[in-house]
C-alpha positions as CSV (number, residue, x, y, z in Angstrom):
1,M,149.4,112.8,103.8
2,S,150.9,112.7,107.2
3,K,151.3,115.6,109.6
4,D,155.1,114.8,109.5
5,L,155.2,116.4,105.9
6,T,155.5,119.9,107.2
7,K,158.7,119.0,109.0
8,K,160.2,117.6,105.8
9,L,159.6,120.9,103.9
10,N,162.6,122.6,105.6
11,G,165.1,121.4,103.0
12,S,166.1,122.9,99.7
13,I,163.6,124.0,97.0
14,E,164.4,121.0,94.9
15,D,163.7,118.7,97.9
16,K,160.5,120.5,98.5
17,I,159.4,120.2,94.9
18,D,160.4,116.5,94.8
19,L,158.4,115.9,97.9
20,L,155.4,117.8,96.5
21,V,155.6,115.8,93.2
22,S,155.8,112.5,95.0
23,S,152.8,113.5,97.2
24,V,150.8,114.5,94.1
25,Q,151.8,111.2,92.4
26,S,150.8,109.3,95.4
27,M,147.4,111.1,95.5
28,D,147.0,110.5,91.8
29,S,147.6,106.7,92.1
30,R,145.2,106.6,95.0
31,L,142.6,108.5,93.0
32,E,143.1,106.1,90.1
33,R,142.5,103.1,92.4
34,V,139.3,104.8,93.7
35,D,138.3,105.5,90.2
36,N,138.9,101.9,89.2
37,R,136.8,100.7,92.2
38,L,134.0,103.1,91.3
39,E,134.1,101.8,87.7
40,N,133.8,98.2,89.1
41,V,130.9,99.2,91.3
42,E,129.3,100.9,88.3
43,S,129.7,97.9,86.1
44,H,128.2,95.7,88.9
45,L,125.3,98.1,89.2
46,K,124.7,97.9,85.5
47,S,124.8,94.1,85.6
48,L,122.3,94.1,88.5
49,D,120.1,96.5,86.6
50,A,120.2,94.3,83.5
51,R,119.4,91.2,85.6
52,L,116.6,93.1,87.3
53,T,115.1,94.3,84.0
54,S,115.3,90.7,82.7
55,L,113.6,89.4,85.8
56,E,110.8,92.0,85.6
57,T,110.3,91.1,81.9
58,K,110.0,87.4,82.8
59,V,107.6,88.2,85.6
60,D,105.4,90.3,83.3
61,E,105.4,87.5,80.7
62,R,104.5,84.9,83.3
63,L,101.7,87.1,84.6
64,K,100.4,87.4,81.1
65,D,100.5,83.6,80.8
66,T,98.9,82.9,84.2
67,R,96.3,85.7,84.2
68,P,93.8,83.9,82.0
69,M,94.1,80.8,84.2
70,W,93.7,82.9,87.3
71,E,90.6,84.6,85.9
72,A,89.2,81.2,85.0
73,V,89.8,79.9,88.6
74,Q,88.2,83.0,90.0
75,A,85.1,82.5,87.7
76,Q,84.9,78.9,88.9
77,L,85.1,79.9,92.5
78,V,82.2,82.4,91.9
79,E,80.2,79.6,90.3
80,I,81.0,77.2,93.2
81,K,79.9,79.9,95.7
82,E,76.7,80.5,93.8
83,S,76.0,76.8,93.7
84,Q,76.7,76.5,97.4
85,D,74.3,79.3,98.1
86,Q,71.6,77.7,96.0
87,L,72.2,74.3,97.6
88,R,72.0,75.9,101.1
89,D,68.7,77.5,100.2
90,E,67.3,74.3,98.8
91,M,68.5,72.4,101.9
92,E,66.8,75.0,104.2
93,K,63.6,74.7,102.3
94,G,63.8,70.9,102.5
95,F,64.4,71.0,106.2
96,R,61.4,73.3,106.7
97,R,59.2,70.9,104.7
98,L,60.6,67.9,106.7
99,D,59.9,69.8,109.9
100,R,56.3,70.5,108.9
101,G,55.9,66.8,107.9
102,F,57.2,65.7,111.3
103,D,54.8,68.2,113.0
104,H,51.9,66.6,111.0
105,L,53.1,63.1,111.7
106,A,53.4,63.9,115.4
107,G,49.8,65.3,115.4
108,D,48.6,62.2,113.5
109,V,50.3,59.9,116.0
110,M,48.8,61.8,118.9
111,R,45.3,61.5,117.3
112,L,45.8,57.8,116.7
113,H,46.9,57.4,120.3
114,G,43.8,59.2,121.5
115,D,41.6,57.1,119.2
116,Q,43.3,54.0,120.5
117,R,42.5,55.0,124.1
118,G,39.0,55.6,123.2
119,L,38.7,52.2,121.5
120,E,40.3,50.5,124.5
121,E,37.8,52.2,126.8
122,R,34.9,51.0,124.6
123,I,36.4,47.5,124.5
124,D,36.8,47.5,128.3
125,K,33.1,48.6,128.6
126,L,31.9,45.9,126.2
127,E,34.0,43.2,127.9
128,G,32.5,44.4,131.2
129,H,29.0,44.0,129.9
130,F,29.6,40.5,128.6
131,N,31.4,39.3,131.8
132,Q,28.4,40.3,134.0
């Protein structure tokens, strides 16, 4: 209601009552519009709630469908990791064996090289004796 309403209440009692009745009717129609809007909001909320419930149900069903697959994938990943660990251990053992083999081979090559020098020195001495 406007502030101007108090100025209009200076007339006769019937005018005052008519003014009050029209003001109450105006408030009543505005309240009805607000009530209608609230009912619309409530129906939209109910619709959203139903959609959300439906979505939650679908998600739960899909989770039930995919959970066994996910668990199988996780089990396979564990197996792969264990296989990788075993393979890494075997590779490390193989590299250590190979390293030891190279060490032995290097030692053998050095001994052969030493033997070859010794033989070359003996040949040089023999050739020196024959050439004299």
